[in-house]
N, C-alpha and C positions, 0 to 999 in steps of 0.2 A: 657621584655626580661629576659632570664635566663642566669645567669653567675655562675662561681664558686669562683672567686677571684676578687679583685678590687685594683688597685695600690693605695697606696704603700704597702698594706698588702701582696699582692701576685703579682708577677711581671713576670709570664711566658708570652710567646708570645700571647696566647689566652686571658689572662687577661688584657694585655695591649690593645689589640684590643677592647675588650668589654668596658673597661674603657674609651678609647678615643672615641669610637663610641657613647656610651651612653651620655657622657658629651657634645659631639658635637651636638647631636640631641636635647638634653635638653636645652643647653645654647645658641648655635648659630642659631638653627632653631626653638626654642621655641615649640618643640614637647612635648606633655604630655606623659612622658615616665616613666615607672616603671621597676626597675631592682631587680629581685628576686635572692638572693644568700645566702649561709650559713652565719649565724650571726658571726661566729668566723673570717671570712675574710672581714667583712664589716666595712669600716671606719665610725666614728660617725658623721661626719660633711658633708656628701654628701646628698643633697636633692634628693628624688626620689627612694632611696634605700629601699628595703623591705627585711630586714634580717630575716632569718628563723632559729630557733634552730634545727639543724639536729641531735644533740645528738650523742650517741655512735653507734657502729655497723659498718658493712661493707658499702661499697660505695653504694650498691643497696638500703640498708635501709635508708641511708641518702638522696639519690635521691628521694625515695618515699615520704619523708617528704617535700621535695621541691615541688614535683609534686602537692600535695594537695593544697598548697598556690598558686601555679602558676595557677591551674585550677579555684580556687576561684576568682582570679583577672581577668582572661581572658575575661569574658563577658563585662567588662568595656573598652575593648581595640579593636582597629580595626585590629592590627597585633600582633601575638605572634612570638617571635624570639628566637630560641634556637641555641646553638653552640656545635658542635661535638656530639659524640655518646651518652654522658650522657644526652643529651637533648631529647632523643627518648621518654622515658616514660612520662616525664612532658609535652612534646609537644603533644603527642597523647591524654593524659588526658585532656589538655586544649582545644585542637581542638574539642573534643567530647562535652565539656561543654560550647562551645561558637560558634559564627559565625565568629570568627576572622580568618584571613588568616595566615597560618603557614609558616614562613620562617626559613629555617634551614641552618646555615653556617658550612662548613667543612674547618677547618684550617689544618688538616692533617688526614690521614687514619691510621687504625691499622697496615696496611702493611708498612707505613712510620716509625712508632714508634717501630716496632718489626721485627726481622728476621723471627720468627715463630709467627705470630699474634694470640692472643687468639681467639678461635672460637666464644666465646660469643660476643666479640667486633665486629668481622667481620659480624656476623649475625645481630647484632643490627644496624650496619651501613647500611646493605643492606635494612633492614626494614624501617630505617629512610629515606634513599635516595628515596624510593618509596612511602612513606607515606606523607611527607611534601608537601605543595602546591607548594613551590619554594625552590630550593636548591641554595646556594651561595658557590662558590669556591674561595680561595684566590689567585689562579693562574690558568693558562691554564694547567699546570702540574696536579694540583689536579682535574680540570675539566675532563681531559682525563682519569685519573684513576677512577673517579666515573663512567664514562660511560663504561669503559672497565670492571671493577670489578662488578658493580651493575646495569648496563644497565639503568642508569638514567641520565638525563641531568641536567645541572646547569648553572648559570650565574656567570661570574667572576667579583668580586669586590676586587681589590688589597688592601693589607694593606698600611698603611702610613709608613713613615720613622721615626724611633725613635732616638732621640739625647741623648747620654748617659750623665750622670752627672760627673762633674770633681770636685775633692776635692783639687787639687794642690799637691797631693802626688807624690814624686819622685820614681817611681817604679824601674827604673834602679839602682838608688843608694841603695835602700833597698835590691834588689836582687843581688847587686854587678855585674851588667852586663856592660861590657866595649864595647863588639862587637855588632853585629846585634841582634835584638830581634824579634822573632815570637811569636804570641799569639793565643791561642785557648781557648774558654770558652763554656761550655755546659754540658749536661748530659753525663756521662761516661757509654755509652751503645754501643752495637754492631753497631747500626744504624749510629752512629756518625763517624765511620771510623777512630778512633783515633789511632788504631794499625798501620794502613797504614801510618799515619803521623809520628809516631815514627820511623818506618822502613825507611821512607824517610830521616829523620834526620841522620840515620846511613849512608845513601848513599850520603848525602850532604857534599862533602869534599872540602877542599880548602878555607873555610870561617869560621870565628869565629862567630858562631851563637848559641844562646840560645833559646830554645823553652819553653815558659811559658804556662802551662796547668792549666786553671781555672775550677772550677766546681767539681762535684763528682758524684758518682753512684756505682752500683754494680760491675763495672769493675775497679774501682780505684786501688785496691791492685794488681790486675792482670796486669794492664798497668805499674805500678811501677816495678813489677817483670820483665816484658818484657823489659823495658828500661835497667834494670840491665843485663839481659841475652845477649842483643846485644851490651852492652858496651857503652851506651850513657847517663848513669845516671848523669854524670857531666855536660851534656849539656841540661838537662831538669829540670825545676823547676815545681813541682806540688804544687800549692798555695792554692788549695781547693776553698771554697766559696769566691767569690769576692763580697764585699758589693756593693749594687746598686750605692751608692754615690761615689764609686771609679772606677767604670767600665770605665769611660772615660779616666782616668789616664792610665789604662793598654792599651787601644786601642791606645792612643796618643803616648805612649812610644814605641810602636811596629813599626818595619819597614814593617811588613805585618801581617795581620790577616789571619788565615787559617780555612776554613770550609770544611772538607773532607768527609762530610756525604754521605751515600748511598742514602738518600732521604731528600730533603730540600724543603718542599712545598712552603715556601716563603723565610724566612731568616732574621728575625728581627736583629740578631747579625751582619749580613752583612751590614745592613743599619746603625747600630750603629758605626761600624768600619769606614764606608765611611764618616759619619758625624764628626768623630774625625779626618779626614784627612789621613786615613791609606789605603795603598794598600791592596787589598783583593785577595786571592787565594781561589777559591771555585769550588766545583763540581756543576753540574747543579741545579739551584735553581729558584723558582718562581720569586724572585725579579729581576733576570736577564732580565725578560720579559719587565721591565719598565726602564731599564738602557741602555745607549749606548753600542754598540757591544763590544768595547774595554775597557769598564770601569773596569770589573773584569778580572782577569787571570783565565780562566776556565780550570779545570783539571778533571780527572776521579778519582774514589776512588781506586787508585793504586799507590804504592810508586814511581815507575818510573815516572809516570805522575806528581805526586805531586812535585818530585825533580825538574823537568823541570819548573814547574809553580813557584816554590820558587825562582829559579834562575832568571826567567824573572821578577818577582815582585821586587826582591831585587836590580835588575839592572835598574829599571825604574826611570825616573827623572820626577819631577812635581807631583801634586796631581791629583787623579781621578776627572774627570769632569762629572757632571750629573745634572739632574733637580730633586730636592727633591719633593716627593709626600707627601702632607700634610695630616694630619688626618681629617682636615676639608673637604678635597676632598672625603675621604672615607665616612664621614657622609652624604655628598651631594649625592654621588652615591647610597648609601644605601637608602636614602630617595626617590630617583627616582624609585628604585625597589619597595619600599612599595606602592608608588602612582600608580605604573603600575599594581601591582598584587592584591591590596586590593579592 
């Protein structure tokens, strides 16, 4: 398998998936598995990791160094498994160097991550979707997009649910919040729809509500200025990076978590909020496909829709009810794919 990071060193959604899948295959199903990844993101005490010094240079140069080692190891394995667009060159090289079956997972598409996706990423995804022996999508949303954009089919293997870590921190006391609290955490980019959430705060009248915005990105300063321009700066707290060990404290302190994204292929943060016992207001997401119909308050990326959703969530009584999808189920489902296609 090819990865980029491995928890706890890197904790993005893709890296969580790779870490949980790899360790599940290795430990619970006793699969002889090897994970190739950059040395700087590889923990020291995880068996089966193959760290590669990727050195300096742009991402293409670093991927090329991963590709060489990935191809060297491929002949000793039945399946090679890559993730997202950066796996195209390593997967192609390894497939040519071996008889292994190439499985490619799509966690999101370039069009999910960018309003105007880079042409290089789009073309790489197109080639990848049509070169791999089998494509995996993390939801029916992603499967439909792969078919529509790249005319390629895929099989759906949903992510597992992630439980956030709690430190016991009193978030409300630290931020001096007496009323209701809303929480968002994620990259500050166009695709996350944060400006619509801020405008919804402007329209949410008659309640003492504070929005806590975690994370950062190229839009952070612009979003802060926008909050000032519409006069809600005293009702919004930009807290920056939230340490992994404190994420659960923020979810649990909130009356509702809000995911206003234009595109949410699955939604690991949504699962974290649910696991913390928090109501969730969310635009269409892949995780909704494995949840009861009324578990989430579903909205559109539009301030009026978000306002209505916030009011519904804040007025709800009782905790959301759902069946948790375990990461062991993910490993079991992926193993079934391997056995079917290899």
